[in-house]
MIDOSE-1310 file (N, C-alpha, C; in nm, 2 decimals, decimal comma, always signed):
residues 123
mnts	+1,79/-1,73/-0,83/+1,82/-1,66/-0,71/+1,72/-1,69/-0,60; +1,76/-1,74/-0,49/+1,67/-1,76/-0,38/+1,68/-1,65/-0,28; +1,57/-1,58/-0,26/+1,56/-1,47/-0,17/+1,42/-1,47/-0,11; +1,41/-1,43/+0,02/+1,28/-1,42/+0,08/+1,23/-1,28/+0,09
rpea	+1,29/-1,19/+0,02/+1,24/-1,05/+0,02/+1,10/-1,04/-0,04; +1,06/-1,11/-0,14/+0,92/-1,10/-0,19/+0,82/-1,14/-0,09; +0,86/-1,24/-0,01/+0,77/-1,29/+0,09/+0,75/-1,19/+0,21; +0,86/-1,12/+0,24/+0,86/-1,01/+0,34/+0,77/-0,90/+0,29
afvl	+0,79/-0,86/+0,16/+0,70/-0,76/+0,10/+0,56/-0,80/+0,10; +0,53/-0,93/+0,07/+0,40/-0,99/+0,07/+0,33/-0,96/+0,21; +0,40/-0,99/+0,32/+0,34/-0,97/+0,45/+0,31/-0,82/+0,47; +0,41/-0,73/+0,43/+0,39/-0,59/+0,45/+0,27/-0,54/+0,37
llmq	+0,26/-0,59/+0,25/+0,15/-0,54/+0,16/+0,01/-0,59/+0,21; +0,01/-0,71/+0,28/-0,12/-0,76/+0,34/-0,15/-0,67/+0,46; -0,05/-0,63/+0,53/-0,08/-0,53/+0,64/-0,13/-0,40/+0,59; -0,07/-0,35/+0,48/-0,12/-0,23/+0,42/-0,26/-0,24/+0,37
atfw	-0,29/-0,35/+0,31/-0,43/-0,38/+0,26/-0,53/-0,39/+0,37; -0,49/-0,44/+0,49/-0,57/-0,45/+0,60/-0,61/-0,31/+0,65; -0,51/-0,22/+0,66/-0,53/-0,09/+0,70/-0,63/-0,01/+0,60; -0,61/-0,04/+0,47/-0,70/+0,02/+0,38/-0,85/-0,03/+0,39
vaag	-0,86/-0,16/+0,42/-1,00/-0,21/+0,43/-1,06/-0,15/+0,56; -0,98/-0,14/+0,67/-1,04/-0,08/+0,79/-1,08/+0,07/+0,76; -1,00/+0,14/+0,68/-1,03/+0,28/+0,65/-1,16/+0,28/+0,56; -1,17/+0,19/+0,47/-1,29/+0,19/+0,38/-1,42/+0,15/+0,46
lsai	-1,41/+0,06/+0,55/-1,52/+0,02/+0,63/-1,56/+0,13/+0,73; -1,46/+0,20/+0,78/-1,50/+0,31/+0,88/-1,56/+0,43/+0,81; -1,55/+0,44/+0,68/-1,61/+0,55/+0,60/-1,76/+0,52/+0,58; -1,80/+0,40/+0,58/-1,94/+0,36/+0,55/-2,04/+0,43/+0,65
pfal	-2,02/+0,43/+0,78/-2,12/+0,50/+0,87/-2,14/+0,64/+0,84; -2,04/+0,71/+0,79/-2,06/+0,85/+0,75/-2,15/+0,87/+0,63; -2,15/+0,77/+0,55/-2,24/+0,77/+0,43/-2,39/+0,75/+0,48; -2,40/+0,67/+0,59/-2,54/+0,65/+0,64/-2,59/+0,78/+0,71
agev	-2,50/+0,87/+0,75/-2,54/+0,99/+0,82/-2,56/+1,10/+0,72; -2,55/+1,08/+0,59/-2,59/+1,18/+0,49/-2,47/+1,22/+0,40; -2,35/+1,18/+0,43/-2,24/+1,22/+0,34/-2,22/+1,11/+0,24; -2,29/+1,13/+0,13/-2,30/+1,03/+0,02/-2,16/+1,00/-0,04
fmvv	-2,07/+1,10/-0,05/-1,95/+1,08/-0,12/-1,85/+0,99/-0,04; -1,89/+0,97/+0,09/-1,80/+0,88/+0,17/-1,82/+0,73/+0,12; -1,93/+0,70/+0,06/-1,95/+0,56/+0,01/-1,85/+0,54/-0,10; -1,83/+0,64/-0,19/-1,73/+0,63/-0,30/-1,59/+0,62/-0,24
lgla	-1,56/+0,70/-0,14/-1,42/+0,69/-0,08/-1,40/+0,55/-0,01; -1,50/+0,51/+0,06/-1,49/+0,38/+0,12/-1,47/+0,26/+0,02; -1,55/+0,26/-0,08/-1,54/+0,16/-0,18/-1,41/+0,17/-0,26; -1,36/+0,29/-0,28/-1,23/+0,31/-0,34/-1,12/+0,25/-0,26
sill	-1,13/+0,27/-0,13/-1,03/+0,21/-0,03/-1,03/+0,06/-0,03; -1,15/+0,01/-0,04/-1,16/-0,14/-0,04/-1,11/-0,20/-0,17; -1,14/-0,13/-0,28/-1,09/-0,17/-0,41/-0,94/-0,16/-0,42; -0,88/-0,06/-0,36/-0,74/-0,05/-0,36/-0,68/-0,16/-0,27
aslt	-0,74/-0,19/-0,16/-0,69/-0,30/-0,08/-0,70/-0,44/-0,15; -0,80/-0,46/-0,23/-0,81/-0,59/-0,31/-0,70/-0,59/-0,42; -0,68/-0,48/-0,48/-0,57/-0,47/-0,58/-0,44/-0,50/-0,52; -0,42/-0,44/-0,40/-0,29/-0,47/-0,33/-0,27/-0,61/-0,29
clla	-0,38/-0,68/-0,25/-0,37/-0,82/-0,23/-0,34/-0,90/-0,35; -0,39/-0,87/-0,46/-0,36/-0,94/-0,59/-0,21/-0,91/-0,63; -0,16/-0,79/-0,61/-0,02/-0,76/-0,64/+0,07/-0,84/-0,54; +0,03/-0,85/-0,42/+0,11/-0,93/-0,32/+0,12/-1,07/-0,36
iglv	+0,01/-1,13/-0,41/+0,01/-1,27/-0,45/+0,10/-1,28/-0,57; +0,10/-1,18/-0,66/+0,19/-1,18/-0,78/+0,34/-1,18/-0,73; +0,37/-1,11/-0,62/+0,50/-1,10/-0,57/+0,55/-1,24/-0,53; +0,46/-1,31/-0,46/+0,50/-1,45/-0,41/+0,52/-1,54/-0,53
rrwr	+0,44/-1,52/-0,63/+0,46/-1,61/-0,75/+0,57/-1,56/-0,85; +0,63/-1,45/-0,81/+0,75/-1,39/-0,88/+0,71/-1,34/-1,02; +0,60/-1,27/-1,03/+0,56/-1,21/-1,16/+0,63/-1,07/-1,17; +0,70/-1,05/-1,28/+0,78/-0,93/-1,30/+0,69/-0,81/-1,29
rsrr	+0,57/-0,81/-1,36/+0,48/-0,70/-1,37/+0,43/-0,66/-1,23; +0,41/-0,76/-1,14/+0,36/-0,73/-1,01/+0,46/-0,65/-0,93; +0,59/-0,69/-0,95/+0,70/-0,61/-0,88/+0,70/-0,47/-0,92; +0,69/-0,45/-1,05/+0,69/-0,31/-1,11/+0,57/-0,23/-1,06
wvia	+0,45/-0,29/-1,06/+0,33/-0,22/-1,01/+0,33/-0,19/-0,86; +0,39/-0,29/-0,79/+0,40/-0,26/-0,64/+0,49/-0,14/-0,61; +0,61/-0,14/-0,68/+0,70/-0,03/-0,66/+0,63/+0,10/-0,70; +0,56/+0,10/-0,81/+0,49/+0,23/-0,85/+0,38/+0,27/-0,75
leav	+0,30/+0,17/-0,70/+0,20/+0,20/-0,61/+0,26/+0,25/-0,48; +0,36/+0,19/-0,43/+0,43/+0,24/-0,31/+0,49/+0,37/-0,32; +0,54/+0,40/-0,44/+0,60/+0,54/-0,47/+0,49/+0,64/-0,46; +0,38/+0,61/-0,52/+0,26/+0,71/-0,52/+0,22/+0,72/-0,37
clgg	+0,21/+0,62/-0,30/+0,17/+0,63/-0,16/+0,27/+0,71/-0,08; +0,39/+0,69/-0,10/+0,50/+0,76/-0,03/+0,49/+0,91/-0,07; +0,48/+0,94/-0,19/+0,47/+1,08/-0,24/+0,35/+1,15/-0,18; +0,23/+1,08/-0,18/+0,11/+1,14/-0,12/+0,13/+1,16/+0,03
svll	+0,19/+1,07/+0,10/+0,21/+1,09/+0,24/+0,31/+1,20/+0,27; +0,41/+1,22/+0,19/+0,50/+1,33/+0,21/+0,43/+1,46/+0,19; +0,34/+1,47/+0,09/+0,26/+1,59/+0,06/+0,17/+1,62/+0,18; +0,11/+1,51/+0,24/+0,02/+1,53/+0,35/+0,10/+1,59/+0,47
lavp	+0,22/+1,54/+0,49/+0,30/+1,59/+0,60/+0,35/+1,74/+0,57; +0,37/+1,77/+0,45/+0,43/+1,90/+0,42/+0,33/+2,01/+0,42; +0,21/+1,98/+0,38/+0,10/+2,08/+0,37/+0,03/+2,08/+0,50; +0,01/+2,20/+0,56/-0,05/+2,21/+0,70/-0,20/+2,20/+0,69
igan	-0,26/+2,09/+0,66/-0,41/+2,08/+0,65/-0,47/+2,00/+0,76; -0,39/+1,97/+0,86/-0,44/+1,89/+0,98/-0,43/+1,74/+0,97; -0,33/+1,70/+0,89/-0,30/+1,56/+0,88/-0,24/+1,51/+1,01; -0,27/+1,38/+1,04/-0,21/+1,32/+1,16/-0,06/+1,30/+1,15
rgpv	+0,01/+1,35/+1,24/+0,16/+1,34/+1,24/+0,22/+1,25/+1,35; +0,14/+1,16/+1,41/+0,18/+1,08/+1,52/+0,27/+0,96/+1,47; +0,32/+0,89/+1,57/+0,41/+0,78/+1,53/+0,34/+0,67/+1,45; +0,22/+0,64/+1,48/+0,15/+0,53/+1,40/+0,13/+0,58/+1,25
sllv	+0,09/+0,71/+1,24/+0,08/+0,76/+1,10/+0,21/+0,76/+1,03; +0,32/+0,80/+1,09/+0,45/+0,80/+1,03/+0,49/+0,65/+0,99; +0,46/+0,56/+1,08/+0,50/+0,42/+1,04/+0,42/+0,36/+0,93; +0,29/+0,39/+0,93/+0,20/+0,33/+0,83/+0,21/+0,40/+0,70
nlal	+0,22/+0,53/+0,70/+0,22/+0,61/+0,58/+0,36/+0,64/+0,52; +0,46/+0,64/+0,60/+0,60/+0,66/+0,54/+0,69/+0,54/+0,55; +0,70/+0,48/+0,66/+0,79/+0,37/+0,68/+0,75/+0,24/+0,60; +0,62/+0,21/+0,61/+0,58/+0,09/+0,54/+0,60/+0,09/+0,39
plvv	+0,56/+0,20/+0,32/+0,59/+0,20/+0,17/+0,74/+0,21/+0,14; +0,81/+0,28/+0,23/+0,95/+0,29/+0,20/+1,02/+0,15/+0,22; +0,99/+0,08/+0,32/+1,05/-0,05/+0,34/+1,01/-0,15/+0,22; +0,89/-0,14/+0,17/+0,85/-0,23/+0,06/+0,93/-0,19/-0,07
ivll	+0,95/-0,06/-0,09/+1,03/-0,02/-0,21/+1,17/-0,07/-0,19; +1,23/-0,05/-0,07/+1,37/-0,10/-0,05/+1,38/-0,25/-0,07; +1,28/-0,32/-0,02/+1,28/-0,47/-0,04/+1,28/-0,51/-0,18; +1,21/-0,44/-0,27/+1,19/-0,49/-0,40/+1,28/-0,43/-0,50
rgkr	+1,37/-0,34/-0,46/+1,46/-0,28/-0,56/+1,59/-0,35/-0,56; +1,67/-0,34/-0,67/+1,80/-0,39/-0,68/+1,81/-0,50/-0,79; +1,94/-0,53/-0,82/+1,96/-0,62/-0,93/+1,93/-0,76/-0,89; +1,95/-0,80/-0,76/+1,91/-0,93/-0,72/+1,76/-0,96/-0,73
mraa	+1,68/-0,85/-0,70/+1,54/-0,87/-0,71/+1,49/-0,88/-0,85; +1,56/-0,80/-0,94/+1,52/-0,81/-1,08/+1,55/-0,95/-1,13; +1,66/-1,01/-1,09/+1,69/-1,14/-1,13/+1,60/-1,25/-1,07; +1,55/-1,22/-0,96/+1,46/-1,32/-0,89/+1,32/-1,33/-0,96
ftr	+1,28/-1,22/-1,03/+1,15/-1,22/-1,10/+1,18/-1,25/-1,25; +1,13/-1,37/-1,29/+1,16/-1,42/-1,42/+1,05/-1,40/-1,52; +0,92/-1,41/-1,47/+0,81/-1,40/-1,56/+0,75/-1,26/-1,56
């Protein structure tokens, strides 16, 4: 099966990884100001971004496990974003936040689901 849906998901995952790298790097100055736990959060964000890049490469190479892991990762991200929106703790509810936290993972999940996509991933 020839489909370009994995390549579209690849681009979206690279965008998501870029956002996570920016969030991780922006946490580092807070660590310099004395909030030591921000180093851990920043490094965790950068590690998650690198894992996402590896999974995106696996999608382009049509690895079955990478497709499953990407769907699981995006489902967790979508669930966490819905929880942030539901609980009134001061989470950002603007259009950019909605697009990055809700629309992006939802589109990746929609792109990678279905029988045609399962057939496209052979290994």
